[in-house]
PDB file of N, CA, C and O in Angstrom, chain B, residues numbered from 101:
ATOM      1  N   MET B 101       0.861  -1.069  -0.022  1.00  0.00           N
ATOM      2  CA  MET B 101       0.033  -0.065  -0.078  1.00  0.00           C
ATOM      3  C   MET B 101       0.811   1.260   0.116  1.00  0.00           C
ATOM      4  O   MET B 101       1.863   1.301   0.754  1.00  0.00           O
ATOM      5  N   PRO B 102       0.302   2.227  -0.406  1.00  0.00           N
ATOM      6  CA  PRO B 102       1.095   3.538  -0.519  1.00  0.00           C
ATOM      7  C   PRO B 102       1.281   3.946   1.117  1.00  0.00           C
ATOM      8  O   PRO B 102       0.783   3.340   2.067  1.00  0.00           O
ATOM      9  N   ALA B 103       2.042   5.009   1.162  1.00  0.00           N
ATOM     10  CA  ALA B 103       2.215   5.541   2.510  1.00  0.00           C
ATOM     11  C   ALA B 103       0.943   6.235   3.073  1.00  0.00           C
ATOM     12  O   ALA B 103       0.443   7.095   2.349  1.00  0.00           O
ATOM     13  N   MET B 104       0.376   5.984   4.226  1.00  0.00           N
ATOM     14  CA  MET B 104      -0.731   6.702   4.803  1.00  0.00           C
ATOM     15  C   MET B 104      -0.620   6.901   6.417  1.00  0.00           C
ATOM     16  O   MET B 104       0.279   6.447   7.125  1.00  0.00           O
ATOM     17  N   THR B 105      -1.583   7.576   6.783  1.00  0.00           N
ATOM     18  CA  THR B 105      -1.628   7.520   8.307  1.00  0.00           C
ATOM     19  C   THR B 105      -2.993   7.031   8.872  1.00  0.00           C
ATOM     20  O   THR B 105      -4.077   7.465   8.481  1.00  0.00           O
ATOM     21  N   MET B 106      -2.836   6.128   9.788  1.00  0.00           N
ATOM     22  CA  MET B 106      -4.006   5.503  10.397  1.00  0.00           C
ATOM     23  C   MET B 106      -3.682   5.314  11.787  1.00  0.00           C
ATOM     24  O   MET B 106      -2.508   5.192  12.137  1.00  0.00           O
ATOM     25  N   VAL B 107      -4.847   5.274  12.780  1.00  0.00           N
ATOM     26  CA  VAL B 107      -4.537   5.155  14.066  1.00  0.00           C
ATOM     27  C   VAL B 107      -5.099   3.614  14.407  1.00  0.00           C
ATOM     28  O   VAL B 107      -6.159   3.116  14.030  1.00  0.00           O
ATOM     29  N   PHE B 108      -4.142   3.068  15.169  1.00  0.00           N
ATOM     30  CA  PHE B 108      -4.335   1.889  15.850  1.00  0.00           C
ATOM     31  C   PHE B 108      -3.986   1.874  17.283  1.00  0.00           C
ATOM     32  O   PHE B 108      -3.172   2.712  17.671  1.00  0.00           O
ATOM     33  N   LYS B 109      -4.485   1.045  18.113  1.00  0.00           N
ATOM     34  CA  LYS B 109      -4.255   0.856  19.488  1.00  0.00           C
ATOM     35  C   LYS B 109      -3.013  -0.174  19.394  1.00  0.00           C
ATOM     36  O   LYS B 109      -2.878  -0.932  18.433  1.00  0.00           O
ATOM     37  N   ALA B 110      -2.121  -0.128  20.485  1.00  0.00           N
ATOM     38  CA  ALA B 110      -0.985  -1.057  20.607  1.00  0.00           C
ATOM     39  C   ALA B 110      -1.585  -1.918  21.825  1.00  0.00           C
ATOM     40  O   ALA B 110      -2.093  -1.464  22.850  1.00  0.00           O
ATOM     41  N   ALA B 111      -1.407  -3.275  21.472  1.00  0.00           N
ATOM     42  CA  ALA B 111      -1.679  -4.284  22.625  1.00  0.00           C
ATOM     43  C   ALA B 111      -0.807  -4.042  23.686  1.00  0.00           C
ATOM     44  O   ALA B 111      -1.327  -4.281  24.775  1.00  0.00           O
ATOM     45  N   ASP B 112       0.427  -3.620  23.737  1.00  0.00           N
ATOM     46  CA  ASP B 112       1.323  -3.448  24.572  1.00  0.00           C
ATOM     47  C   ASP B 112       2.438  -2.346  24.106  1.00  0.00           C
ATOM     48  O   ASP B 112       3.317  -2.501  23.258  1.00  0.00           O
ATOM     49  N   PRO B 113       2.130  -1.079  24.972  1.00  0.00           N
ATOM     50  CA  PRO B 113       2.840   0.099  24.513  1.00  0.00           C
ATOM     51  C   PRO B 113       4.503  -0.297  24.279  1.00  0.00           C
ATOM     52  O   PRO B 113       5.203   0.442  23.588  1.00  0.00           O
ATOM     53  N   LYS B 114       4.945  -1.275  24.787  1.00  0.00           N
ATOM     54  CA  LYS B 114       6.340  -1.684  24.766  1.00  0.00           C
ATOM     55  C   LYS B 114       6.718  -1.878  23.256  1.00  0.00           C
ATOM     56  O   LYS B 114       7.842  -1.613  22.829  1.00  0.00           O
ATOM     57  N   LEU B 115       5.686  -2.364  22.474  1.00  0.00           N
ATOM     58  CA  LEU B 115       5.831  -2.687  20.971  1.00  0.00           C
ATOM     59  C   LEU B 115       6.366  -1.482  20.370  1.00  0.00           C
ATOM     60  O   LEU B 115       7.139  -1.595  19.419  1.00  0.00           O
ATOM     61  N   LEU B 116       5.994  -0.171  20.883  1.00  0.00           N
ATOM     62  CA  LEU B 116       6.541   1.082  20.039  1.00  0.00           C
ATOM     63  C   LEU B 116       7.807   1.441  20.706  1.00  0.00           C
ATOM     64  O   LEU B 116       8.174   2.555  20.330  1.00  0.00           O
ATOM     65  N   ASP B 117       8.570   0.925  21.520  1.00  0.00           N
ATOM     66  CA  ASP B 117       9.732   1.341  21.847  1.00  0.00           C
ATOM     67  C   ASP B 117      10.799   1.186  20.635  1.00  0.00           C
ATOM     68  O   ASP B 117      10.866   0.192  19.912  1.00  0.00           O
ATOM     69  N   GLY B 118      11.525   2.198  20.547  1.00  0.00           N
ATOM     70  CA  GLY B 118      12.610   2.300  19.368  1.00  0.00           C
ATOM     71  C   GLY B 118      11.932   2.748  18.014  1.00  0.00           C
ATOM     72  O   GLY B 118      12.619   2.988  17.022  1.00  0.00           O
ATOM     73  N   LEU B 119      10.773   2.835  18.014  1.00  0.00           N
ATOM     74  CA  LEU B 119      10.165   3.415  16.776  1.00  0.00           C
ATOM     75  C   LEU B 119       9.993   4.911  16.866  1.00  0.00           C
ATOM     76  O   LEU B 119       9.712   5.419  17.952  1.00  0.00           O
ATOM     77  N   LYS B 120      10.155   5.680  15.721  1.00  0.00           N
ATOM     78  CA  LYS B 120       9.724   7.133  15.690  1.00  0.00           C
ATOM     79  C   LYS B 120       8.914   7.363  14.563  1.00  0.00           C
ATOM     80  O   LYS B 120       8.684   6.536  13.681  1.00  0.00           O
ATOM     81  N   GLN B 121       8.417   8.707  14.632  1.00  0.00           N
ATOM     82  CA  GLN B 121       7.417   9.040  13.582  1.00  0.00           C
ATOM     83  C   GLN B 121       8.207   9.236  12.297  1.00  0.00           C
ATOM     84  O   GLN B 121       9.238   9.897  12.172  1.00  0.00           O
ATOM     85  N   GLY B 122       7.531   8.527  11.329  1.00  0.00           N
ATOM     86  CA  GLY B 122       8.123   8.495   9.898  1.00  0.00           C
ATOM     87  C   GLY B 122       8.703   7.307   9.698  1.00  0.00           C
ATOM     88  O   GLY B 122       8.995   7.116   8.517  1.00  0.00           O
ATOM     89  N   ASP B 123       8.984   6.403  10.468  1.00  0.00           N
ATOM     90  CA  ASP B 123       9.629   4.997  10.239  1.00  0.00           C
ATOM     91  C   ASP B 123       8.615   4.238   9.320  1.00  0.00           C
ATOM     92  O   ASP B 123       7.394   4.371   9.408  1.00  0.00           O
ATOM     93  N   LYS B 124       9.212   3.489   8.495  1.00  0.00           N
ATOM     94  CA  LYS B 124       8.444   2.488   7.719  1.00  0.00           C
ATOM     95  C   LYS B 124       8.386   1.195   8.481  1.00  0.00           C
ATOM     96  O   LYS B 124       9.424   0.609   8.786  1.00  0.00           O
ATOM     97  N   VAL B 125       7.201   0.737   8.794  1.00  0.00           N
ATOM     98  CA  VAL B 125       6.983  -0.497   9.523  1.00  0.00           C
ATOM     99  C   VAL B 125       6.074  -1.642   8.725  1.00  0.00           C
ATOM    100  O   VAL B 125       5.339  -1.441   7.758  1.00  0.00           O
ATOM    101  N   ARG B 126       6.293  -2.711   9.304  1.00  0.00           N
ATOM    102  CA  ARG B 126       5.421  -3.836   8.887  1.00  0.00           C
ATOM    103  C   ARG B 126       4.900  -4.057  10.229  1.00  0.00           C
ATOM    104  O   ARG B 126       5.601  -3.877  11.224  1.00  0.00           O
ATOM    105  N   PHE B 127       3.318  -4.560  10.301  1.00  0.00           N
ATOM    106  CA  PHE B 127       2.798  -4.845  11.644  1.00  0.00           C
ATOM    107  C   PHE B 127       1.650  -5.826  11.401  1.00  0.00           C
ATOM    108  O   PHE B 127       1.236  -6.038  10.261  1.00  0.00           O
ATOM    109  N   ARG B 128       1.169  -6.388  12.422  1.00  0.00           N
ATOM    110  CA  ARG B 128      -0.011  -7.232  12.406  1.00  0.00           C
ATOM    111  C   ARG B 128      -0.912  -6.534  13.282  1.00  0.00           C
ATOM    112  O   ARG B 128      -0.598  -6.153  14.410  1.00  0.00           O
ATOM    113  N   ALA B 129      -2.164  -6.354  12.685  1.00  0.00           N
ATOM    114  CA  ALA B 129      -3.286  -5.812  13.799  1.00  0.00           C
ATOM    115  C   ALA B 129      -4.333  -6.919  13.799  1.00  0.00           C
ATOM    116  O   ALA B 129      -4.505  -7.560  12.762  1.00  0.00           O
ATOM    117  N   GLU B 130      -4.972  -7.159  14.784  1.00  0.00           N
ATOM    118  CA  GLU B 130      -6.313  -7.855  14.949  1.00  0.00           C
ATOM    119  C   GLU B 130      -7.592  -7.085  15.559  1.00  0.00           C
ATOM    120  O   GLU B 130      -7.536  -6.225  16.439  1.00  0.00           O
ATOM    121  N   ALA B 131      -8.538  -7.472  15.039  1.00  0.00           N
ATOM    122  CA  ALA B 131      -9.821  -7.027  15.741  1.00  0.00           C
ATOM    123  C   ALA B 131      -9.896  -7.542  16.959  1.00  0.00           C
ATOM    124  O   ALA B 131     -10.080  -8.750  17.114  1.00  0.00           O
ATOM    125  N   GLN B 132      -9.752  -6.637  18.053  1.00  0.00           N
ATOM    126  CA  GLN B 132     -10.201  -7.002  19.700  1.00  0.00           C
ATOM    127  C   GLN B 132     -11.063  -6.053  20.120  1.00  0.00           C
ATOM    128  O   GLN B 132     -10.738  -4.869  20.218  1.00  0.00           O
ATOM    129  N   ASN B 133     -12.301  -6.536  20.416  1.00  0.00           N
ATOM    130  CA  ASN B 133     -13.467  -5.994  21.289  1.00  0.00           C
ATOM    131  C   ASN B 133     -13.781  -4.739  20.314  1.00  0.00           C
ATOM    132  O   ASN B 133     -14.003  -3.658  20.860  1.00  0.00           O
ATOM    133  N   GLY B 134     -13.812  -4.820  18.931  1.00  0.00           N
ATOM    134  CA  GLY B 134     -14.076  -4.139  17.954  1.00  0.00           C
ATOM    135  C   GLY B 134     -13.217  -2.941  17.658  1.00  0.00           C
ATOM    136  O   GLY B 134     -13.658  -1.945  17.085  1.00  0.00           O
ATOM    137  N   VAL B 135     -11.962  -3.073  18.071  1.00  0.00           N
ATOM    138  CA  VAL B 135     -10.842  -2.037  17.875  1.00  0.00           C
ATOM    139  C   VAL B 135      -9.675  -2.853  17.331  1.00  0.00           C
ATOM    140  O   VAL B 135      -9.223  -3.850  17.894  1.00  0.00           O
ATOM    141  N   PHE B 136      -9.197  -2.305  16.107  1.00  0.00           N
ATOM    142  CA  PHE B 136      -7.953  -2.914  15.616  1.00  0.00           C
ATOM    143  C   PHE B 136      -6.808  -2.595  16.305  1.00  0.00           C
ATOM    144  O   PHE B 136      -6.479  -1.440  16.573  1.00  0.00           O
ATOM    145  N   THR B 137      -6.119  -3.694  16.634  1.00  0.00           N
ATOM    146  CA  THR B 137      -5.094  -3.489  17.835  1.00  0.00           C
ATOM    147  C   THR B 137      -3.878  -4.181  17.117  1.00  0.00           C
ATOM    148  O   THR B 137      -4.007  -5.284  16.585  1.00  0.00           O
ATOM    149  N   VAL B 138      -2.668  -3.472  17.127  1.00  0.00           N
ATOM    150  CA  VAL B 138      -1.454  -3.859  16.801  1.00  0.00           C
ATOM    151  C   VAL B 138      -0.972  -5.040  17.741  1.00  0.00           C
ATOM    152  O   VAL B 138      -1.044  -4.843  18.954  1.00  0.00           O
ATOM    153  N   THR B 139      -0.534  -6.136  17.323  1.00  0.00           N
ATOM    154  CA  THR B 139      -0.127  -7.109  18.179  1.00  0.00           C
ATOM    155  C   THR B 139       1.244  -7.516  17.785  1.00  0.00           C
ATOM    156  O   THR B 139       1.869  -8.342  18.449  1.00  0.00           O
ATOM    157  N   ALA B 140       1.712  -6.972  16.752  1.00  0.00           N
ATOM    158  CA  ALA B 140       3.274  -7.186  16.308  1.00  0.00           C
ATOM    159  C   ALA B 140       3.721  -6.006  15.450  1.00  0.00           C
ATOM    160  O   ALA B 140       2.919  -5.470  14.686  1.00  0.00           O
ATOM    161  N   ILE B 141       5.060  -5.564  15.564  1.00  0.00           N
ATOM    162  CA  ILE B 141       5.524  -4.599  14.711  1.00  0.00           C
ATOM    163  C   ILE B 141       6.865  -4.547  14.600  1.00  0.00           C
ATOM    164  O   ILE B 141       7.533  -4.675  15.626  1.00  0.00           O
ATOM    165  N   GLU B 142       7.515  -4.347  13.321  1.00  0.00           N
ATOM    166  CA  GLU B 142       8.928  -4.119  13.224  1.00  0.00           C
ATOM    167  C   GLU B 142       9.250  -3.129  12.131  1.00  0.00           C
ATOM    168  O   GLU B 142       8.370  -2.826  11.324  1.00  0.00           O
ATOM    169  N   THR B 143      10.343  -2.659  12.064  1.00  0.00           N
ATOM    170  CA  THR B 143      10.724  -1.802  11.037  1.00  0.00           C
ATOM    171  C   THR B 143      10.899  -2.389   9.591  1.00  0.00           C
ATOM    172  O   THR B 143      11.431  -3.479   9.379  1.00  0.00           O
ATOM    173  N   ALA B 144      10.466  -1.671   8.744  1.00  0.00           N
ATOM    174  CA  ALA B 144      10.760  -2.251   7.322  1.00  0.00           C
ATOM    175  C   ALA B 144      11.652  -1.908   6.618  1.00  0.00           C
ATOM    176  O   ALA B 144      11.974  -0.725   6.723  1.00  0.00           O
ATOM    177  N   PRO B 145      12.357  -2.704   5.700  1.00  0.00           N
ATOM    178  CA  PRO B 145      13.653  -2.173   4.907  1.00  0.00           C
ATOM    179  C   PRO B 145      13.176  -1.126   3.972  1.00  0.00           C
ATOM    180  O   PRO B 145      13.974  -0.547   3.235  1.00  0.00           O
TER     181      PRO B 145
END
């Protein structure tokens, strides 16, 4: 997908440690209680 801005909840805030605004990432999001929640994330090449 092209670059975009979207809002997701992090399952654990520690998942975001080391990331900064503008980083390209790959992530997994799952619907939990009607909210898309990031369950895994890593920087993308």
